[in-house]
Backbone as ProteinMPNN parsed JSONL, in Angstrom:
{"seq_chain_A": "XXXXXXXXXXXXXXXXXXXXXXXXXXXXXXXXXXXXXXXXXXXXXXXXXXXXXXXXXXXXXXXXXXXXXXXXXXXXXXXXXXXXXXXXXXXXXXXXXXXXXXXXXXXXXXXXXXXXXXXXXXXXXXXXXXXXXXXXXXXXXXXXXXXXXXXXXXXXXXXXXXXXXXXXXXXXXXXXXXXXXXXXXXXXXXXXXXXXXXX", "coords_chain_A": {"N_chain_A": [[0.988, -1.123, 0.156], [0.307, 2.285, -1.071], [0.95, 5.141, 0.777], [-1.316, 7.841, 1.346], [-0.801, 10.87, 0.085], [-0.48, 14.653, 2.11], [-1.353, 16.211, 0.372], [-2.723, 14.972, -1.581], [-4.63, 13.801, -0.158], [-6.027, 16.331, 0.682], [-7.014, 17.327, -1.825], [-8.825, 14.589, -2.376], [-10.348, 15.517, -0.996], [-11.711, 18.351, -1.684], [-12.42, 17.185, -3.858], [-14.757, 15.62, -3.266], [-16.564, 17.751, -2.784], [-16.397, 18.743, 0.095], [-15.435, 20.666, 3.1], [-13.081, 22.172, 4.484], [-10.451, 24.212, 6.322], [-6.533, 24.107, 5.723], [-3.931, 24.946, 7.846], [-0.67, 25.314, 7.786], [2.079, 24.447, 9.878], [4.994, 24.292, 12.258], [5.924, 20.695, 12.715], [4.273, 19.656, 15.872], [3.872, 17.791, 18.657], [2.863, 17.362, 20.946], [0.739, 19.324, 23.934], [2.095, 21.445, 25.018], [3.851, 21.887, 23.12], [2.586, 23.031, 20.77], [0.687, 25.003, 22.038], [0.975, 27.596, 20.818], [-0.601, 28.153, 18.589], [-3.199, 28.164, 19.309], [-4.535, 30.073, 19.022], [-5.066, 30.713, 16.314], [-5.996, 28.668, 15.707], [-9.39, 27.411, 15.939], [-12.159, 25.662, 16.826], [-12.818, 22.228, 17.379], [-10.367, 20.29, 19.343], [-8.466, 16.972, 19.065], [-7.186, 14.084, 20.156], [-5.798, 10.531, 18.914], [-6.002, 7.725, 19.063], [-4.474, 4.679, 18.871], [-5.178, 1.37, 18.563], [-5.446, -1.925, 19.472], [-6.706, -5.412, 20.055], [-7.468, -8.037, 21.642], [-8.126, -10.552, 19.848], [-6.471, -9.265, 18.304], [-8.321, -7.109, 16.477], [-8.019, -3.76, 15.165], [-8.41, -0.572, 16.138], [-9.282, 3.039, 15.827], [-9.201, 5.288, 18.138], [-10.581, 8.751, 18.544], [-10.687, 11.258, 20.374], [-11.702, 14.367, 22.337], [-9.281, 16.279, 23.053], [-8.855, 16.731, 25.961], [-10.328, 14.609, 26.92], [-10.15, 12.053, 29.296], [-9.5, 8.833, 29.468], [-10.843, 5.36, 30.023], [-8.54, 2.979, 29.965], [-9.09, 0.733, 30.498], [-11.465, -0.387, 30.671], [-12.785, 0.324, 28.229], [-12.385, -1.487, 25.767], [-15.193, -2.312, 26.665], [-17.112, -1.114, 25.689], [-16.507, -0.314, 23.144], [-17.272, -2.668, 21.964], [-14.664, -4.729, 21.806], [-12.794, -7.394, 21.667], [-11.625, -8.558, 25.317], [-9.343, -6.607, 26.944], [-7.646, -3.562, 25.823], [-4.312, -2.518, 24.023], [-2.708, -0.531, 22.922], [-1.105, -0.197, 19.665], [1.477, -1.085, 17.719], [3.92, 1.06, 15.962], [5.173, -0.137, 13.739], [2.385, -1.708, 12.518], [0.95, 0.693, 12.738], [2.309, 2.356, 10.994], [1.888, 0.106, 8.441], [-0.87, -0.269, 8.483], [-2.621, 2.179, 8.747], [-0.751, 4.162, 7.055], [0.709, 5.917, 8.752], [2.83, 7.702, 11.03], [3.936, 8.001, 14.19], [3.2, 10.645, 16.525], [1.35, 11.811, 14.337], [-0.781, 10.412, 14.066], [-4.506, 10.237, 13.353], [-7.905, 10.932, 12.563], [-7.881, 11.487, 9.576], [-6.577, 8.793, 8.328], [-8.305, 6.796, 7.898], [-7.958, 6.957, 5.345], [-6.134, 5.254, 4.171], [-6.687, 3.544, 4.98], [-7.784, 0.919, 3.3], [-8.717, -1.761, 3.156], [-10.431, -1.808, 5.408], [-9.796, -2.78, 7.678], [-10.088, -1.084, 10.041], [-11.437, -0.698, 12.954], [-13.66, 2.641, 12.923], [-13.852, 4.769, 16.031], [-15.54, 7.549, 17.734], [-15.259, 9.776, 19.713], [-18.325, 11.073, 21.436], [-18.441, 13.592, 22.692], [-16.552, 15.205, 21.484], [-17.924, 15.285, 19.186], [-19.782, 17.303, 19.54], [-19.159, 19.973, 18.706], [-19.146, 22.699, 15.913], [-17.376, 22.033, 14.26], [-13.902, 20.797, 14.082], [-10.282, 19.635, 14.509], [-7.583, 17.682, 12.945], [-4.555, 16.52, 11.757], [-3.185, 16.325, 8.596], [-2.157, 14.016, 8.125], [0.536, 13.768, 8.464], [2.229, 15.769, 10.378], [2.927, 18.661, 10.712], [0.891, 20.351, 9.91], [-3.076, 21.481, 9.887], [-5.844, 20.755, 9.196], [-8.97, 21.902, 9.33], [-12.309, 21.239, 10.492], [-15.293, 21.098, 9.101], [-17.736, 19.152, 11.353], [-20.715, 17.598, 9.837], [-19.234, 17.191, 7.747], [-16.723, 15.25, 8.025], [-17.812, 13.406, 8.851], [-18.79, 12.89, 6.526], [-16.388, 11.888, 5.156], [-15.633, 9.836, 6.429], [-18.079, 8.215, 6.189], [-17.68, 7.855, 3.395], [-15.084, 6.432, 2.935], [-15.864, 4.022, 3.918], [-15.746, 3.602, 6.635], [-18.062, 3.686, 8.453], [-18.387, 5.668, 11.577], [-18.176, 4.338, 14.785], [-19.568, 6.059, 17.352], [-19.482, 6.928, 20.566], [-19.823, 7.143, 24.297], [-17.234, 7.746, 25.261], [-15.784, 5.6, 28.121], [-15.272, 7.218, 31.419], [-12.097, 7.489, 33.987], [-12.045, 6.186, 37.381], [-10.709, 7.727, 39.12], [-9.689, 10.505, 38.121], [-8.212, 12.693, 38.475], [-5.125, 14.618, 37.925], [-3.207, 13.372, 38.201], [-1.847, 11.098, 37.075], [0.369, 8.799, 35.845], [2.175, 9.637, 32.506], [1.828, 8.326, 29.983], [3.967, 6.238, 28.658], [7.3, 6.379, 26.443], [7.139, 4.968, 23.334], [4.283, 4.254, 23.14], [3.185, 6.913, 23.931], [3.841, 8.363, 22.169], [1.637, 6.677, 19.956], [-0.149, 7.833, 19.995], [-0.784, 10.657, 19.614], [-2.099, 13.213, 17.47], [-3.27, 15.257, 16.854], [-2.348, 18.634, 16.732], [-2.769, 19.993, 18.946], [-3.614, 17.752, 20.623], [-3.733, 16.439, 24.044], [-1.178, 15.094, 26.087], [-1.94, 11.088, 26.426], [-3.111, 10.009, 29.585], [-2.334, 7.08, 31.793], [-5.107, 4.832, 33.348], [-5.884, 4.314, 36.686], [-4.112, 2.319, 38.163]], "CA_chain_A": [[0.151, -0.392, 0.376], [1.424, 3.141, -0.86], [-0.419, 6.056, 1.961], [-1.58, 9.378, 0.481], [0.313, 11.773, 1.017], [-0.815, 14.907, 2.738], [-1.899, 16.918, -0.893], [-3.355, 13.91, -2.04], [-5.953, 13.948, 1.084], [-6.836, 17.966, 0.312], [-7.231, 17.05, -3.376], [-9.854, 14.168, -2.426], [-11.645, 16.058, 0.198], [-11.902, 18.805, -2.3], [-13.426, 16.509, -5.131], [-15.924, 15.169, -3.112], [-16.905, 18.622, -2.1], [-15.785, 18.82, 1.406], [-14.779, 22.242, 3.078], [-11.764, 22.445, 4.9], [-9.364, 25.107, 6.544], [-5.538, 24.103, 5.952], [-3.162, 25.172, 8.265], [0.591, 24.617, 8.176], [2.862, 24.648, 11.0], [6.247, 23.456, 12.381], [6.409, 19.963, 13.901], [4.421, 19.425, 16.88], [4.013, 16.58, 19.562], [2.585, 17.986, 22.897], [0.404, 20.4, 24.606], [2.884, 22.808, 24.824], [4.293, 22.642, 21.378], [1.275, 22.988, 19.922], [0.199, 26.423, 22.391], [1.26, 28.794, 19.976], [-1.651, 27.348, 17.788], [-4.324, 28.072, 19.78], [-5.056, 31.911, 18.862], [-4.454, 30.015, 14.619], [-6.977, 27.365, 15.128], [-10.766, 26.902, 15.942], [-12.897, 23.88, 16.8], [-12.543, 21.138, 18.737], [-9.375, 19.794, 19.384], [-8.436, 15.845, 19.033], [-5.888, 13.355, 20.3], [-6.174, 9.827, 18.399], [-5.755, 6.086, 19.75], [-4.45, 2.902, 18.398], [-5.64, 0.484, 19.205], [-5.575, -3.358, 18.75], [-7.486, -5.958, 21.071], [-6.649, -9.781, 22.444], [-8.057, -11.188, 18.78], [-5.922, -8.917, 16.981], [-8.7, -6.217, 15.911], [-7.274, -2.752, 15.397], [-9.72, 0.53, 16.184], [-8.915, 4.369, 16.158], [-9.837, 6.091, 18.432], [-10.367, 9.283, 18.192], [-11.134, 11.97, 21.216], [-11.484, 15.992, 22.225], [-7.66, 16.503, 23.742], [-8.481, 16.939, 27.407], [-10.818, 13.534, 27.258], [-9.348, 11.093, 30.145], [-11.041, 7.487, 28.317], [-9.649, 4.596, 30.954], [-8.93, 2.233, 28.881], [-9.846, -0.829, 31.495], [-12.771, -0.301, 30.504], [-12.847, 0.881, 26.831], [-13.204, -2.591, 25.719], [-16.55, -2.509, 27.05], [-18.083, -0.407, 25.628], [-16.827, -0.32, 21.672], [-17.618, -4.403, 21.698], [-13.787, -5.006, 21.249], [-12.665, -8.578, 22.793], [-10.524, -8.452, 25.527], [-8.255, -5.212, 27.371], [-6.965, -3.13, 24.316], [-3.301, -2.429, 24.103], [-1.11, 0.555, 21.834], [-0.202, -0.891, 17.921], [3.103, -0.79, 17.086], [4.864, 1.797, 15.151], [4.817, -0.892, 12.408], [1.747, -2.201, 12.844], [0.297, 1.753, 12.561], [2.75, 2.337, 9.288], [1.299, -0.606, 7.692], [-2.571, -0.631, 8.422], [-2.424, 3.432, 8.123], [0.182, 4.635, 6.37], [1.091, 7.782, 9.664], [3.49, 6.835, 11.519], [3.817, 7.66, 15.148], [2.859, 11.591, 15.995], [0.863, 12.369, 13.038], [-2.532, 9.629, 14.038], [-5.311, 11.054, 12.586], [-8.873, 10.175, 11.897], [-7.944, 11.254, 8.495], [-5.584, 8.17, 8.474], [-8.688, 5.441, 7.502], [-8.437, 6.745, 4.085], [-4.86, 4.395, 3.299], [-6.958, 1.74, 5.233], [-8.168, 0.261, 2.078], [-8.669, -2.989, 3.416], [-11.389, -1.753, 5.975], [-9.174, -3.67, 8.619], [-9.159, -0.915, 11.532], [-13.152, 0.762, 12.832], [-13.11, 3.814, 13.269], [-14.837, 5.036, 16.871], [-15.446, 9.179, 17.906], [-15.733, 10.281, 21.2], [-19.442, 11.408, 21.04], [-17.923, 14.841, 22.778], [-15.913, 15.118, 20.463], [-18.693, 15.96, 17.994], [-20.396, 18.332, 19.896], [-19.29, 21.538, 18.144], [-19.02, 22.83, 14.631], [-15.682, 21.997, 13.352], [-12.653, 19.941, 14.65], [-9.29, 19.386, 13.672], [-6.825, 16.637, 12.644], [-3.614, 15.953, 11.323], [-3.714, 15.761, 7.102], [-1.628, 12.691, 7.691], [1.378, 14.644, 8.705], [2.506, 16.229, 12.334], [3.405, 19.57, 9.995], [0.023, 20.986, 9.569], [-3.593, 20.992, 10.758], [-6.74, 20.839, 8.977], [-9.798, 22.302, 10.251], [-13.132, 20.469, 8.915], [-16.941, 20.816, 9.987], [-18.643, 18.087, 11.78], [-20.553, 16.87, 8.974], [-18.485, 16.82, 6.332], [-16.111, 15.19, 8.488], [-18.858, 11.902, 9.094], [-19.132, 12.373, 4.816], [-15.69, 12.033, 4.859], [-15.044, 8.619, 6.937], [-18.685, 7.54, 5.39], [-17.333, 7.918, 2.055], [-14.146, 5.537, 2.925], [-16.245, 2.643, 3.71], [-16.062, 3.712, 7.963], [-18.963, 4.454, 8.84], [-18.021, 5.781, 12.24], [-19.014, 3.814, 15.825], [-19.819, 6.729, 17.782], [-20.037, 6.743, 21.945], [-19.203, 7.445, 25.431], [-15.856, 6.963, 26.282], [-15.689, 5.471, 29.345], [-13.589, 7.651, 32.354], [-11.571, 7.205, 35.236], [-13.182, 6.249, 38.119], [-9.762, 8.587, 39.697], [-9.543, 11.88, 37.515], [-6.889, 13.285, 39.227], [-4.277, 14.768, 37.005], [-1.668, 13.076, 39.043], [-1.781, 9.983, 36.647], [1.054, 9.246, 34.599], [2.199, 9.976, 31.309], [2.221, 7.123, 28.623], [5.751, 6.576, 28.19], [7.435, 5.84, 25.007], [5.999, 4.3, 21.799], [2.8, 4.34, 23.211], [2.666, 7.982, 23.79], [3.854, 8.562, 20.807], [0.759, 6.644, 18.865], [-1.382, 8.574, 20.11], [-1.161, 12.217, 19.295], [-2.887, 13.054, 16.428], [-3.642, 16.569, 16.533], [-1.817, 19.621, 17.192], [-2.954, 19.877, 20.324], [-3.718, 16.633, 21.31], [-3.091, 16.521, 25.248], [-0.603, 13.248, 26.183], [-2.858, 10.42, 27.226], [-2.759, 9.13, 31.094], [-3.131, 5.993, 32.454], [-6.333, 5.052, 34.398], [-4.94, 4.461, 38.36], [-3.798, 0.792, 37.818]], "C_chain_A": [[1.06, 1.068, -0.31], [0.258, 4.573, -0.206], [-0.171, 7.001, 0.764], [-0.366, 10.314, 0.472], [-0.353, 13.343, 1.3], [-1.694, 15.812, 1.197], [-2.865, 16.17, -1.197], [-5.182, 13.725, -1.167], [-6.511, 15.367, 1.203], [-7.29, 17.555, -0.918], [-8.685, 16.41, -2.867], [-10.33, 14.941, -1.664], [-12.081, 17.081, -0.508], [-13.106, 18.267, -3.224], [-15.331, 15.94, -4.201], [-17.119, 16.456, -2.627], [-16.825, 18.675, -0.72], [-14.748, 20.14, 1.812], [-14.084, 21.832, 3.957], [-10.689, 23.496, 4.866], [-7.905, 24.142, 6.18], [-4.72, 24.794, 7.096], [-1.677, 24.769, 8.572], [1.764, 25.163, 8.956], [4.535, 23.857, 11.367], [6.242, 22.021, 13.346], [5.338, 19.768, 15.115], [3.866, 18.044, 17.116], [2.899, 16.628, 20.956], [1.363, 19.042, 22.705], [1.248, 21.506, 24.319], [3.869, 23.184, 23.919], [3.517, 23.288, 20.744], [0.517, 24.866, 20.855], [0.651, 27.801, 21.74], [0.107, 28.464, 19.096], [-2.907, 28.011, 17.844], [-5.306, 29.241, 19.229], [-5.303, 31.732, 17.178], [-6.009, 29.444, 14.431], [-7.494, 27.146, 15.867], [-11.276, 26.078, 15.69], [-12.37, 23.568, 17.199], [-11.297, 20.406, 18.526], [-9.353, 18.291, 19.03], [-6.844, 15.507, 19.673], [-6.313, 11.637, 19.835], [-5.398, 8.939, 18.73], [-5.198, 5.024, 18.546], [-4.548, 1.856, 18.567], [-6.062, -1.54, 18.893], [-5.648, -3.937, 20.653], [-7.252, -7.037, 20.838], [-6.748, -10.502, 20.632], [-7.149, -10.13, 17.772], [-6.498, -7.662, 15.604], [-8.404, -4.948, 16.404], [-9.038, -1.472, 15.639], [-8.701, 1.657, 16.233], [-9.882, 4.84, 15.871], [-9.887, 7.681, 18.577], [-11.16, 10.406, 19.01], [-11.153, 13.631, 21.721], [-9.822, 15.654, 23.655], [-7.905, 16.169, 25.215], [-9.174, 15.578, 27.87], [-9.511, 12.989, 28.335], [-10.137, 9.585, 29.653], [-9.708, 6.246, 29.733], [-10.321, 2.958, 29.778], [-9.026, 0.783, 29.524], [-11.039, -1.188, 30.818], [-13.531, -0.248, 28.641], [-13.186, -0.291, 25.941], [-14.576, -2.94, 24.835], [-17.683, -2.133, 25.852], [-18.028, 0.41, 23.983], [-16.905, -1.764, 21.207], [-15.55, -4.906, 21.211], [-13.237, -6.537, 22.309], [-11.205, -8.287, 23.958], [-9.895, -6.926, 26.219], [-8.022, -5.131, 26.039], [-6.016, -2.582, 24.979], [-3.08, -1.415, 23.129], [-1.043, -0.577, 20.702], [0.633, -0.197, 17.954], [2.938, 0.158, 16.208], [4.544, 1.285, 13.792], [3.88, -0.822, 12.206], [0.517, -0.748, 12.198], [0.419, 2.174, 11.126], [1.867, 1.473, 8.361], [-0.13, -0.42, 7.581], [-3.188, 1.071, 7.527], [-2.149, 4.299, 7.725], [0.957, 5.698, 7.034], [1.791, 6.632, 9.994], [3.292, 8.344, 12.949], [3.71, 9.538, 15.424], [2.087, 12.478, 15.35], [-0.615, 11.217, 13.269], [-3.229, 10.82, 13.939], [-6.587, 10.37, 12.022], [-8.433, 10.384, 10.188], [-6.952, 9.973, 7.459], [-6.492, 6.808, 7.608], [-8.641, 5.718, 5.675], [-7.065, 5.642, 3.164], [-5.65, 3.034, 3.948], [-7.814, 0.923, 4.255], [-8.994, -1.416, 1.894], [-10.066, -2.695, 4.379], [-11.217, -2.863, 7.315], [-9.173, -2.418, 10.211], [-10.621, -0.091, 11.396], [-12.582, 1.568, 13.709], [-14.306, 4.426, 14.796], [-14.508, 6.68, 17.194], [-15.891, 8.826, 19.434], [-17.076, 11.381, 20.977], [-19.358, 13.259, 21.964], [-17.653, 15.244, 22.114], [-17.07, 15.451, 18.689], [-19.884, 16.923, 18.568], [-20.136, 19.55, 19.611], [-19.114, 21.574, 17.39], [-18.169, 21.826, 14.153], [-14.659, 21.492, 14.557], [-11.694, 19.983, 13.613], [-8.506, 18.083, 14.389], [-5.575, 17.06, 11.79], [-3.876, 15.461, 9.827], [-2.681, 14.677, 6.89], [0.121, 12.722, 8.616], [1.05, 15.458, 10.369], [2.572, 18.244, 12.26], [2.042, 20.912, 9.605], [-1.568, 20.24, 9.857], [-5.174, 21.294, 10.133], [-7.955, 20.742, 9.537], [-11.256, 22.039, 9.697], [-14.577, 21.057, 9.902], [-17.419, 19.198, 9.871], [-19.286, 17.171, 10.363], [-20.162, 16.443, 7.831], [-16.989, 15.976, 7.169], [-16.849, 13.426, 8.739], [-18.948, 11.377, 7.544], [-17.771, 11.57, 4.896], [-15.198, 10.137, 5.023], [-16.462, 7.79, 5.9], [-18.405, 6.7, 4.398], [-15.606, 6.654, 1.83], [-14.877, 4.054, 3.118], [-16.075, 2.778, 5.41], [-17.086, 4.061, 8.173], [-19.035, 4.21, 10.824], [-19.049, 5.092, 13.622], [-18.922, 4.93, 16.692], [-20.526, 6.787, 19.346], [-19.575, 7.601, 22.952], [-18.495, 7.014, 26.002], [-15.087, 7.173, 27.764], [-14.312, 6.484, 30.614], [-13.605, 7.235, 33.396], [-12.716, 6.897, 35.983], [-12.167, 7.59, 39.11], [-9.603, 9.636, 38.607], [-8.802, 12.629, 37.655], [-6.229, 14.022, 37.453], [-2.998, 13.84, 37.396], [-1.41, 11.568, 38.112], [-0.635, 9.6, 35.89], [1.12, 9.101, 33.279], [2.404, 8.177, 31.293], [2.878, 7.126, 28.07], [6.03, 5.768, 26.641], [6.446, 5.525, 24.167], [4.771, 4.69, 22.142], [2.214, 5.805, 23.731], [2.296, 8.706, 22.404], [2.273, 8.022, 19.892], [-0.534, 6.992, 19.201], [-2.195, 9.619, 20.098], [-2.108, 12.087, 18.18], [-3.195, 14.207, 16.066], [-2.546, 18.011, 17.214], [-1.53, 20.058, 18.432], [-3.887, 18.734, 21.055], [-3.002, 16.213, 23.431], [-2.398, 14.921, 25.578], [-1.703, 12.533, 27.217], [-2.309, 9.816, 28.625], [-3.468, 7.993, 31.216], [-4.122, 5.881, 33.284], [-5.281, 4.663, 35.252], [-4.809, 2.809, 38.17], [-4.596, -0.202, 39.311]], "O_chain_A": [[2.283, 1.092, -0.169], [-0.862, 4.863, -0.627], [0.594, 7.043, -0.199], [0.789, 10.23, 0.889], [-1.122, 13.443, 0.343], [-2.916, 15.866, 1.337], [-3.994, 16.652, -1.106], [-6.342, 13.593, -1.558], [-7.527, 15.501, 1.885], [-8.51, 17.437, -0.801], [-9.664, 17.153, -2.819], [-11.491, 14.889, -2.072], [-13.267, 17.171, -0.19], [-14.261, 18.679, -3.335], [-16.509, 15.964, -4.555], [-18.254, 16.209, -2.218], [-18.023, 18.568, -0.457], [-13.742, 20.538, 1.224], [-14.553, 20.79, 4.414], [-10.068, 23.773, 3.84], [-8.253, 22.993, 6.45], [-5.434, 25.791, 7.195], [-1.437, 23.987, 9.493], [2.32, 26.223, 8.667], [5.026, 22.966, 10.675], [6.501, 22.113, 14.546], [6.26, 19.599, 15.913], [3.484, 17.272, 16.236], [2.393, 15.749, 21.654], [1.044, 19.518, 21.616], [1.049, 22.355, 23.45], [4.522, 24.223, 23.816], [3.915, 24.249, 20.085], [-0.049, 25.715, 20.165], [0.602, 28.902, 22.289], [0.205, 29.658, 18.815], [-3.589, 28.373, 16.886], [-6.528, 29.223, 19.082], [-5.796, 32.743, 16.675], [-6.849, 29.614, 13.548], [-6.908, 26.662, 16.835], [-11.175, 25.51, 14.603], [-11.339, 24.099, 17.609], [-11.181, 19.862, 17.427], [-10.454, 18.049, 18.533], [-5.818, 16.187, 19.714], [-7.314, 11.296, 20.465], [-4.182, 9.128, 18.76], [-5.727, 4.807, 17.456], [-3.467, 1.321, 18.812], [-6.897, -2.054, 18.147], [-5.204, -3.518, 21.721], [-6.755, -7.258, 19.734], [-5.712, -10.918, 20.114], [-7.197, -10.263, 16.549], [-5.946, -7.318, 14.559], [-8.418, -4.704, 17.611], [-10.226, -1.634, 15.36], [-7.532, 1.467, 16.567], [-10.72, 5.009, 14.985], [-8.721, 7.98, 18.836], [-12.272, 10.663, 18.55], [-10.185, 14.163, 21.176], [-9.652, 15.009, 24.689], [-7.163, 15.325, 25.719], [-8.864, 15.181, 28.993], [-8.33, 13.33, 28.276], [-11.36, 9.493, 29.555], [-8.531, 6.316, 30.086], [-11.298, 2.385, 29.295], [-9.018, -0.217, 28.806], [-11.402, -2.323, 30.509], [-14.556, -0.744, 28.173], [-14.243, -0.198, 25.317], [-14.963, -3.338, 23.736], [-18.669, -2.693, 25.374], [-18.822, 1.244, 23.548], [-16.59, -2.012, 20.044], [-15.401, -5.458, 20.121], [-13.357, -6.569, 23.533], [-10.086, -7.924, 23.595], [-10.319, -6.0, 25.527], [-8.085, -6.04, 25.211], [-6.187, -2.142, 26.116], [-3.591, -1.876, 22.109], [-0.932, -1.769, 20.989], [0.699, 1.017, 18.152], [1.866, 0.214, 15.607], [3.916, 1.878, 12.915], [3.696, 0.19, 11.53], [-0.451, -0.967, 11.47], [-0.467, 2.346, 10.289], [1.144, 2.045, 7.546], [-0.585, -0.424, 6.437], [-3.777, 1.246, 6.46], [-2.834, 5.322, 7.768], [1.74, 6.391, 6.384], [1.724, 5.438, 9.704], [2.691, 9.396, 12.732], [4.191, 10.081, 14.429], [2.042, 13.68, 15.614], [-1.508, 11.374, 12.436], [-2.902, 11.969, 14.236], [-6.517, 9.451, 11.206], [-8.662, 9.402, 9.482], [-6.676, 10.114, 6.268], [-5.905, 5.99, 6.901], [-9.132, 4.937, 4.861], [-7.045, 5.363, 1.965], [-5.42, 1.865, 3.638], [-8.638, 0.187, 4.797], [-9.569, -1.968, 0.956], [-10.962, -3.478, 4.066], [-12.103, -3.549, 7.824], [-8.519, -2.67, 11.223], [-11.012, 0.679, 10.519], [-11.735, 1.543, 14.602], [-15.513, 4.481, 14.561], [-13.378, 7.108, 16.96], [-16.567, 7.968, 20.002], [-16.865, 12.445, 20.394], [-20.287, 14.038, 21.752], [-18.494, 16.026, 21.669], [-16.78, 15.734, 17.527], [-20.859, 17.18, 17.861], [-20.813, 20.398, 20.193], [-18.649, 20.474, 17.09], [-18.573, 20.781, 13.643], [-14.729, 21.825, 15.74], [-11.854, 20.208, 12.413], [-8.57, 17.6, 15.52], [-5.724, 18.068, 11.099], [-4.575, 14.468, 9.622], [-2.31, 14.374, 5.756], [0.635, 11.784, 9.225], [0.073, 15.6, 11.104], [2.378, 19.0, 13.212], [2.243, 22.044, 9.164], [-1.683, 19.026, 10.024], [-5.739, 22.213, 10.726], [-8.238, 19.743, 10.199], [-11.536, 22.5, 8.59], [-14.668, 21.316, 11.102], [-17.479, 18.394, 8.941], [-18.628, 16.265, 9.852], [-20.605, 15.565, 7.091], [-15.98, 16.353, 6.573], [-16.135, 12.423, 8.753], [-19.091, 10.213, 7.17], [-17.971, 10.375, 4.677], [-14.672, 9.409, 4.181], [-16.162, 6.961, 5.041], [-18.612, 5.493, 4.273], [-15.21, 6.223, 0.747], [-14.468, 3.064, 2.511], [-16.365, 1.644, 5.79], [-17.093, 5.284, 8.038], [-19.461, 3.207, 11.397], [-20.275, 5.203, 13.641], [-17.738, 4.917, 17.029], [-21.746, 6.724, 19.498], [-19.004, 8.658, 22.684], [-18.573, 6.213, 26.933], [-14.383, 8.022, 28.312], [-13.082, 6.444, 30.639], [-14.564, 6.705, 33.956], [-13.893, 7.097, 35.687], [-12.836, 8.378, 39.777], [-8.931, 8.934, 37.851], [-8.675, 13.456, 36.752], [-6.706, 13.936, 36.321], [-1.952, 13.771, 36.75], [-0.587, 10.849, 38.679], [-0.63, 10.338, 34.905], [0.214, 8.471, 32.733], [2.825, 7.292, 32.037], [2.91, 7.742, 27.005], [5.356, 4.97, 25.99], [5.235, 5.738, 24.233], [4.171, 5.49, 21.423], [1.008, 5.944, 23.936], [1.335, 9.234, 21.844], [1.747, 8.884, 19.189], [-1.637, 6.592, 18.83], [-3.393, 9.791, 20.322], [-2.791, 11.086, 17.958], [-3.445, 14.346, 14.869], [-2.161, 17.961, 18.382], [-0.455, 20.404, 18.922], [-4.73, 18.956, 21.924], [-1.889, 15.779, 23.73], [-2.965, 13.85, 25.365], [-2.187, 12.97, 28.261], [-1.227, 9.235, 28.719], [-4.648, 7.764, 30.95], [-4.209, 6.795, 34.105], [-4.096, 4.609, 34.921], [-5.89, 2.24, 38.02], [-4.523, -1.431, 39.343]]}, "name": "protein", "num_of_chains": 1, "seq": "XXXXXXXXXXXXXXXXXXXXXXXXXXXXXXXXXXXXXXXXXXXXXXXXXXXXXXXXXXXXXXXXXXXXXXXXXXXXXXXXXXXXXXXXXXXXXXXXXXXXXXXXXXXXXXXXXXXXXXXXXXXXXXXXXXXXXXXXXXXXXXXXXXXXXXXXXXXXXXXXXXXXXXXXXXXXXXXXXXXXXXXXXXXXXXXXXXXXXXX"}
């Protein structure tokens, strides 16, 4: 599979009659690095998790940037088999054509075999516009909710829209997911670092 380029993605959106706004910027990975973009990029911002269950089924979960997600219970909500874990960087590139730091809901356009289930946080759907990387983390696309849904459905990925479970303890003292796993969940210029629920 040859992944689409950001320009090819934008051309696809335009060809489908979907409206979007693109902002090119320096590479960003964390909230701290992307704070300067807040005044330039209106709309809701996302974080994106590439996950797999015990049977090897794959999921791409897009949530609001500040969402606290209980990974211990998430499988119950999205119909996964057993506890979920982060997919590897190699699997991410193979299935979605992106690298850690650039995970995005737009990446399902590269999932031509429809092996990845798209999951949307219901809270992300409350605004009129949302922001995702266009397959790289040096740009941001702002797109309307209805146009984003039309894009996903056009790729054959009918999204599962759910209320994501939150940890019982939602204090800010949870440890940050380390190393590779942290890279696999970033996907928006304002993506917050995912925190583990208390063990």
